[in-house]
N, C-alpha and C positions, 0 to 999 in steps of 0.2 A: 837439216834434221832438227837442229836446236831451234831454228826459227819456227819450224812447224809445231814443236813442243810448246814454245812460248805462246804462239797464237792459240793453240788448243787450250792451254791453261787460262789464258785471258778470256777465251769464249766461255769456258766452264764457270769462271768467276762472274762473268756477265749473266750467265743463265742462272747461277745460284742467287745473285743479287735480285734478278727479276723475280725468281721463285719467292724469295723472302718478302719482297715488296707486294707481290700478289697476295701472299699469306696475310701480311699485315693489313692490306686493304680489305681482305675478306673479314678478318677479325673486327676491324672497325665497322664494316658494314653490318655484320651480325650484332654488334654492340648497339649501333644506332637503331636497327630494326627492333631489337629487344626492348630498348628504352621507349621506342614509339608504341610498341604493343602494350607495355606496362602503363603508358600514359592513357591509351585508349581504354584499357581495362579499368583504370582508376576513374576515368571520366564516366564510364558506364556504371561503375559501382556507386559513384557519387550521385548520379542522376536517379539511380533506383533506390538507394537507401538513405543518403544524407541530405538530398536536396531540400526536402520539406523541413527537416530539422533546422537547416541553416536559414532558410527563408522565414520560418516561423519563430526564429530566435527573437526574444524580447528586445535585444539590442539592435535588431535590424530595423532601423528607422524607415527604410524604403518600403517596407510592407504596409505601413500606415498610408502610403501614397495610393495603395489599391483602393482605399475608401473614396478617392476622388472619382473613380470610375464605377465602383460597385457598392450597392446598398447591402449592408451587413446582413447575412442570412440568419435563419432562426435556429434555435437549439430546442430539440424536442425530447420528451421521455420516450421509453421503448414503445408505448401504445400510441404515440402521436400527439400527446398533450403538449402544447406550446409552453416552454419554460423561459424562453427569451426570444424577442422579436424586435424588429425595427419598424417603428411607425413613421410614415412620411406624410406631412400635411400638404395643403394645396400650394404652399410656397416652396415646397421642396425641403422643408426643415425636417431633420431626422431625430427621433427620440428612441432610445433603447427602452423597451418596455419588458417588465418581468411579471406576467400575469399571476404567477404563484406566490409572489411576494417573498416573505421570509422562509418559506418551506424549503426551497432549495438554494438559499442565498450563498452559503459558504462553499458549496461544491460547484455551483454554476459560476460564482464570482461576479466580476464586473468588468466592463470594457471602457469605462471613463475613470478618471483619476488613476490611470494605470490599468493594468489587466491582471486578473487572478482567475484561478479555477479553470473551468472548462472554456470560459471566454478567452483565456490565454492559450489553452491547449489547442483549441479549434480555430484560432485566429486566422490561419492561412486558408482553411476550407471555407470559413464564413465570408471571406473577402475574395473568393474566387467564384467566377460565374461559368457555368457550363450550359447555358441556354443555347438555342440554335445560332449558329454562326451568322446566318442572314439577319436574324433578329438583333444580334449584337451590333452588327454594322448599322442596321437601321436606327437603333437607339443612339449610337454615337453621332449619327448624322443629324438627329433632332435634338441632341444635347441632353439625353436622358441616361441615367445610370442603369446598369445591368443588375438584375436581382442576384444576390449572392446565393451560394449553395446552402442547403440545410444539413444540420448535423443531428442524426438520431442517436441518442445516447443509450447506454445499457440501464439507466436508472428506471426503476419501476415506480410509477405514480402511486399505486394503491399501497405498496409496502412502505414507501417514503412517508406518506401521510400517516399510516398506522404507527410508524416508529416515532414520528414527530409528536403525534397526539399522545403516545404512551409515555413520553418523557414529560409531557406537560410543561409546567413552568420551571422545572428543575434544569440546572445546567448539566451539560454532559454531551455525549456523542453516541451514535448508533451506526454500525456498518453491517451490511449484509452482502455476501459474495458467494458466487458459485465456485466450489473448490476445484472442480474438474475443468473449468474453463478460465477462471479469473475474471469473469464478468462481475462488475460492482453494481448491485441492484439498489442499495440503499447507502446514502451517506448523509447523516443528519448531524448538525452541530448546533446546540442551543446554549445560550441565546444567540440568535443571528441578528442580521440587519435588514433594513428594508432597502433592496437595491433600486427601487423606483425614486427614492429620495436621497440617494447617496451623496450627490453633489451638495444639496442643502445641509445634510447632516455631517459632512466630512470633517469639519473643524471639531465638532463634539466627539466624533468617533475616534479621532486621532489625537485628542487633547492630552497633554502630558498629565499623568496621574489618573487617567481613566482605567479603572480596574475591571471594567466589564469585558474588555477584549472581544467586542462583538465581530470584529473583522477576522479573528483568528478561527481558522477551521480546527476545532478541537479534535476532530477525528484523525487528522494527519499531522497536525502541528502541536497539539496539546501534549505536554510531557507530564507524566504522573508516576508516583510510585506504584509498582504493579501489585503489591500485596500478595495475596495468596495464589493468584494466577501464575506467579513466578515459580511456584512449587512444581509446575510441569517441567520446567528445566532442571530443577533440583533433583527430581525423581528420575529423570532421564540420565543424568550424570551418575547417580547412585547405581542405577542398573548397569551402566557401562563399566563402572569400577568394581562391581560385584556380581559378575556373570555366574549364573547358577546358584547363588546364594542369597540374592536380594530378597527372595520371598521369605527368608528366615528372620528378617528385620521385625523387631517388636519393641514396643514402648508402652509403659503404663502411665497414662495422663491423669493427673488430679486437677487439671485446670491451670497450672502454673509450673514452669520449669525453672529451677534456680541453678545457677553456676557461679559460685563466689558471690560477688556483690551484684551480679546481674539477675534479673527475673524476666522470663518471657512468658506472657500470659496468652491463653487461647481466647478467642473472641467472646467477650462477656464472661470470662472465667469458666467457660464450659469444661466440665471434666469428662473426657471421652472414654477413660478406662483403658483396658488392654487393646493395643492397636497393632495390626500388621501394617505394612507399608501401604497396601491398597486402602485399608480402612483409614489410615492417617491422611492419605491423599483425599479420599472421599469426604471425610469430616473436617478437612482443613486444620489439622491438629498442629498448632504452632510449636508446641513442646517437642513433638516427634521430629519436626524439621530442623529445629535448633540442634538437636542431637545429631541428626543426619548430616547437617552442614559442618559440624566439627570433624566428621570422619572423612570428608571429601578432600581430594587434592585440589587446592585452590587454583593452581595454574591450569589444571585440566578443566575446572569449572569455568574459568574465564574463557578458555579456548572454545569450550562448547557454547558458551553464550554468544561469542563472536561468530561462530559458525551458523548460529541462528539469528544472525543480522543485527545483534547489538554492535554499537560503535561503527555502524555502516550506514550509507545512504540506502534507503529502501528503493526497490525497483518500481517506482511510482512516477507517473507522467505529470502529476500536479505537485505543488509545493508540499514538503513534508519535513519533519525534524527527525534526526537520527536519535534512536534510543541509546541510553548510556549505561554501561556496566563498567565500574572502576575498581572493584575489589581485586587485589592481587595476593601473591603468596605472603606479603608482609603485613597483612591485615591483623589487627588485634582481635581479642575474643568478642568484644561488643559488636564490632563491624561484621564479624562472621555470623553471629546470632541474628542481627538485624537483616543482613542480606539474605540469609537462609529463609526468611519468611517474607521476602519481597519488600523489605523496607530499606533503611540505609540510604545509600546514595544512588541506588538503581532507579532509572527513569525510563518509561516506555510510552509510546503513543498507542492509542486504540487500534490504528491501522496495522502497526507492527504485530500485535498479538492476533489480529485477524489473519494475517499472512501465515503465522506460525500454526495456527489452529487449522487453516486451510491445507497446509502441507501435511499435517498429521491426518486429516480427513481423507487426503488424496494419496495415501500410501507413501508419504515422505516427499512427494514431488510438489514443488511450488510452481504454480502458473503465474505468469505475469498478470497483475491486475490491470484491467483496462475499462474505460469509460464510454468510448465511442464505438457504437455498433456499425454504423455506415454513414456514408455521405451521399446525399441525393441532390440533384438540381431542383429548381423550383417546380419543374413539371413532374417530379417523383421518380425520375430515372436514376438508378443507382450509379454513382461515380466511383466509389470505393467501398469495399467491405473489409472490416477488421476481423481477424481471426485469432483464436486462442494461441498462445505460445508459451513454451516451457522456460521458466527462469532457471531451474536447476533442482537437484535433490538436496534438501536440507537435512535429511536423516534417512537411514536405511528403512526399507519397508517393514522389517520385522519389529524394529523399535517404534515405528509409527503405529503399528497394529497393537503393540503393548500399551502405548500411551492412550490410544483410542478406547481400549478396553477399560482402562482405569478411569477415563473421563466418563464412560458410560456408568460406572459405579457411583460417580458423583450424583447423577440424576436418579439412580435407582435406590441408593441407600444413604446418600450423603446430603450435602448443603444445597444441592440442586433440585430439591423436591418440587419446586414450582414447575419443573419441566415434565413431571410425570403425567402421562395421558395415555389413553387406549389408542389414540389416533395415530401415533408414531412413537418410536423410541428415540430419545435424544441423548446426547453426550455433551459434557462440558466441564468448566471449572469456574467456581465463584471465587471472589476475593474481596476483602475489605482492607483498604490501605490507609494507614494513618499519615497525615501530612502536616498537621499543625496542632499543637497542644490546645485543648479546650474545644476543638471542633470535631464534628462527626466525621467519620471515615468516608473515603470515596468508595462507592460500590461498584464491583466488576462483575461481569460475566462474559465468558467466551465459549462457544461450543458449536455443535453442528447436529443435523438430523437429515434423514433417519440415521441412527447409529450404525446400522449394518450396511448402508448404502448411501453415503452422505451426498446430499443435493444442495444444502445451504448451510453456510457458516454465518453466525451472527455474533457480534461483539458489542457489548453495552458498557458504557461508563456513565455513572450518575454521581456528579460531584457532590460530596457531603451527604451521600444517600444512605450511609450506614451499612447494613448487611448486603453483601452481593447477592445472596440467595433471596433476600426479602425485597430489594429495590431493583436490582439489574436483571435478574433471571426472569421476573414476570414480563418485563419489556420484551426480552427475547422470545418468551413463550407466545406473546401476542403476534409477533411477526411469523413465527413458525406456524401457528394455527392458521393464519390467513393464507400463507404460501401453500400449505398442504391441503387446504379445503378447496382449492381451485379444481 
């Protein structure tokens, strides 16, 4: 009997050990299968989402090897006008040609002496060929390169030229964008460079001490004091901190506001008289905003600025500079007064305020800005189509509607009188930003039209242009007029 019990216990132990072993094997099997599934999922995600980013990375030297088999494709405007192309002579020598010269130079960029602008962004597509497979094989057999795909941009030839001509010989930048899609229609930076003579001009363009900065895309990389266009952020924070009572704000402007040893003057000493918050914003009253700035919670003001993309990389696919807001709760009175009117150490790019204005025009939602509409092979067959995508909500819809209504008042009763027309109702904000003693102020305008159903956002910066209403707003008006006359 004892022998039977012992044999039974040993059998049970053996069975228990086998069960544990089987369970351990099953766990290991599940773990391996799970890891394999994760690996397959990552591989699929990489191929679908990140493959082109990695291949098109400027540090990927292997991509340039594509040029040994493919003739770089063309870049075209939205109406099919050639902006960049590769010319091949009888000996097979290739020359990159830019038929529009300086008109698109900073946004299209260049593909020699490095790569910038859309030449860099579209590098992968331009060196990829989707012609017929049989033709590709035939070309390889006879030693000919395949023609690269063509990139059709969102850039509008007519509007780009209108913006470029409206700036004239003045330095500055102009951007136009659809707020509900993110399509960039215009990106002008003056002065530009001649991309057709880039190699010959390179030493002078990059010479130490060259103050012209012709290679700088002022629209996305130029940092400027925002001047009065920053008052949009100031008024937003004031409304947030004074819900239900902000409309009671009042200020009596005699052209200069004094606080101790400091004096803040309105543009050209204009005395605006009794001002509500809406009137102070429309008339760009510096004194009113100096008082307003002293009432705000500086930590909350900084947080609001950073929510609106200050001190952050912009959601942009070409090179850009982050705007800077540095004032914090320890700021002294002079810094508060200066920052409140868009001066001090605050710096912003024209593209940044284009995005903020687009979000306001689009009910608080910012769409990702994009420059490429589609990619086609040399025969015109569509290879890839780019679609609008949402970046995120920069501010609630009710706040966006409030700011949009105030921006409309700028055009109707304030400094944006150049935008008044029977053809459409516009909304916007002008600004005049001091940057160096003894020099004229930079002129700003940012706005949209139609005011009640925004279709186009335009931002204009004219370096040393003086009044935003006098120098920048008319440039925007010219673009709006052409756009809505179609």
